[in-house]
N, C-alpha and C positions, 0 to 999 in steps of 0.2 A: 751207595757210594757215589760221590760226585765224580764227574768225568776226569778232572785233573788227578784225583787219587787213583782212579782206575788205570789211567795211562801210566802213572808212576809204578803202580803195582805190576802192570803187564811187563815193564822192562826189568824191574827188580827181581821178579820171580825167575827170570832166565839169565839175569846178570849182564844184559847187553841192551843197547838201544836200537839194535837192528830191527828194521821193518822190511818185510819182504813184499815187494810188489808183484801182483799176479797179472802179468801182461802177456797172454798167450799169442803166439804168432805161428801160423801154419807152417811156414818154411823153416822154422827153427825147431819144431817139435820132433821128438824121436821118431824115426821110421816105424818103430814098434807101435807107437801110438797111432800113427797114420795108417798102418796096415789095416785093410778091410774097409777103409773110409775113402779110398781113392788113391792112396799112395802119394806120388809126386804132386798130383793135382786133385783137389777134393771133388767128390762126385755130386755134392749138394751142400747147401747151407746147413742142413741137418748134420751132415758128416763133419763139417767144420765145428759145429757146436758140440757134437759128441766128443770130438778129439780134444777140444778145449776143456770140456768138463773132466774127461778122464785124466788129462795132464794136470789140471789145477788141483783135483782131489788128491792125486799122487803127491804133488808138491806140499800140500797141507800136512800130509803124514811125514814126508821126508824132512821138513824143517822144524818139526816139533823138538823143543828143547833148545833151539838156537834162536828163536824169536818168539815174542809174545804178541806181535802186531802184524796184521796182514792188510795189504792195501790193493784190493782188486780194482783194475782200471776198466771202467764201464765201456769205453770205446771199442775195445777189442771184442767184447761179447756182443755189443750192439751191431758190429760189423758182420756178425753171423746171423743177423735177423732175429725174428721171433724165437727160433730155437736157441739162439745164443743167449737171449735174455732169460729164457727158462733155465738154461744151464747155469747162468750167473746166480739165479735164485738158489739153486741147489748147492752151489759152491759157498754162498754166503751162509746158508743154513748149516752146512758142515763145519765151516770155520767157527761158528758160534758153539756148536756141539763140542768142538775140540778145545774151547776156552780161549780162543784168540780174541783180542780186541781188534775190531775191524774199522778201517777207514775206507769208505766207498768213494772212489775218486771219479767224480763226474764234473767237477768244477761248475756247478750250477750257478746261474745268475739270472733272475727275472724279478718281476714285481708282483705285489698284491696277491691275488688268489692263485696265480701261476706259481709264484715262489712257495706259497703255502702247500700247494699240491706236490711240488718237488720234495719239500721238507717232510711232509707226511709219508710219502712213499719211501723215502730213504731211511727214515728213523722209526717212529712209533707205529706207523700204519696209516693207510688211506681211509678216510671216513666218508661213507656214502649213506645218506638217509639215517644218520645216527649210528650206523654199524661200522665198527673198525675192522679193517682187513690188513693184516701184516703183509708187507711187500718185500723190501730188501732187508729189513732188520739190522741195519748197520749201527755201529756204536758211534760213528762220526762221519761227517761228510766234508768234502772240499767245496768251497764256495768262492765265486768271483764277485768282488765288491764293487765293480765298476758302475753299477746302476745306483749305488748309494744306500743310505741307511734303511729306507723303506723296503729295499730288496733283500737286506740281510736280516731284518727283524723277524720275519716269519720263520726263518731257519733257527734263530736263537730261541724263539718261543717254543717251537716244536722239540728242539733238542733238550730243553730243560724239563719237558714233560716226562722224558725217559732217562734223565741223567746222562744224556749224550753230549757230544761235542762237535765243534766245527774247526776247520782249518781254512783260514781266509788267505787268498793269494796276496802276498805282499811284495816279495822280491824274488822273482823266479829265476830258474837256472838256465833258461834258453839264451842263446847269444844275442837275440834282438830285444831282450827284455827292457833294456835301458831307453828304448825309443819313447816310451811314456813314463816308465817308473822312475827315471832319473830327471824328469823335467822339474825345474825349480818352481816351488809353490810357496809363496810368502816366506822366502828365505831358507827353505829346506827342500830336499827332493820329495817328489810326490809319494814315493814308497814310505818315507818316514811319516808323512801325514796319515797314510793308510794304517801304518803300524800303530801310531798313537790311538787311532780310533779303535783298532782291534783291542788294544789294552783297555780302553774305556768300556767296550762291549762285554768283556770277560767278567766272570764272577768266580771267585775262588774262596775256599775255606782259608782260615788263618794259616799262613805259612805254606799254603799249597799252590798247585798250578791251577790256572783258570780253565774254564770250559770253552773258551774261544781262543784258538791258537792261530799261528801264522805259518804260511808256507814261505820258506826262505832257502834259496838254493845253496848247495855245497860249493858252488862256483863263486859264491859271494862271501868270503870270510870276514871282510870288514863289516858287512851288514849283519852277519851273525853275531859278531862281537857287540855291535851297537844294540841289537835287539836284547841280548842277554843282560847288558849293562843297564839299559834304560827301561826295559819292560821285563823284569825278572820272573813275573808270574805267568807270562805268556808262553804256553808250550809251543815248540817249533816242530814242524814237519819239514825235514831237510831232504829234498830230492837232489839228484845230480852226482851222487857219490859213485865213483867207479867208471862205468861206461860213458857217462856224460862229462867226465873230466875233473870232477871234484876230488881234490887230494885229501888224503887221510888227515894230515896235520892241520889242514884248513878247517876241520870240524871242531877243534878244541874249544873255540870261543862259544860254541852253541850250548854248552852244558853248564849246569849249576855246580856248586861246590861238592855235591854228593854224586855227580855224574848223571843226574836226571835233568829233565826240562826239555829234552829233544828226542825225537826218533829219527833215524837216518834210513831212508829208503834205498834199497837195492833191488832192481828188477832183473834186468838182463844178466847181471853179474852172478846172481844166484840161480836163476831159472835156466840159463843156457850156457853153461861152461863146458859144452861138449858139441861134437858134430852129430848131426841127425842120425847117422848110421851107427853111432856108438851103442854097444850093448850094455855098457856100464853107466848109463846116464844117471841112474838113481844114485849110485855112489858118488858121481861127480857133483850132483846137486847137494848131497849131504856134505861133501868136502868143502864146496864153495860157501854153503851156509855156515859151517863151522868156522871157516877162516874169517869170513866177514864178521861173524859174531865176536870172535876173539879180538880182531883188530879194533872193532868199535868199542868193545869193553875196555880195551886199553886206552884208547884216545879219550874216552869219556871220563875215565877214572873209576868206572865200576869194577874194572878188573884189578884195581890196586889191592895189594895184600894188606 
């Protein structure tokens, strides 16, 4: 099944475009998880990695039925050193076993053989002397296009070998994003030039979503509308909903007529709706996931009777 079909199926099977970001932070973790690993302050990087793994695996179970898409953020695991990367590998494996479509968020961007190595590791596996070794086993990756087409092409080639996908940074949700993204380029903002190229890179089956998507923030409703109108086959990864200030109504333009075409990421809003000392943190996560799933089903149109 092509990536666009897989993405659509992942949202339809749960009836919501919610994507849950896995962004573990030590100070936000339940004290129950931190117990035995240092408590208020971790005793080692191994302790941090163990806590991140325990929490992330718990989250994967708690949000089942409320989302079909998981987006682990590599930076938090990398910050726990080599043990953190090993923990991320196990989290990715478990997400696959549970049937989630995974977006590995590393925002990679490099050229030639370096880009190829990033792409192999993230998707189908790294090749050494003709032997393939699976690494992250992601279904899709986030990619920074700033270095140009030759930096993106290795990712496209690798993703198509495994029916995977990419989400290219186009119009991001951070307050300073306009410094470069809004610069006028031959009569239009630079982000639109990037968006059109994303549309050209993508490949879709008739009537379906393409395998190359765009990252467009929930804080940019006009840009979401432009993307859906001008590039209807480009799937959107929409960060910035909730904790980063993206309003629910602002998301409406992101979706196609059947409520598909976009996944909306929520990280802190689903992961940490509790104080660390709370004993009912599992219930709080379930409730937050259920509420987000319901809200996004409604605004996308998936929840319409």
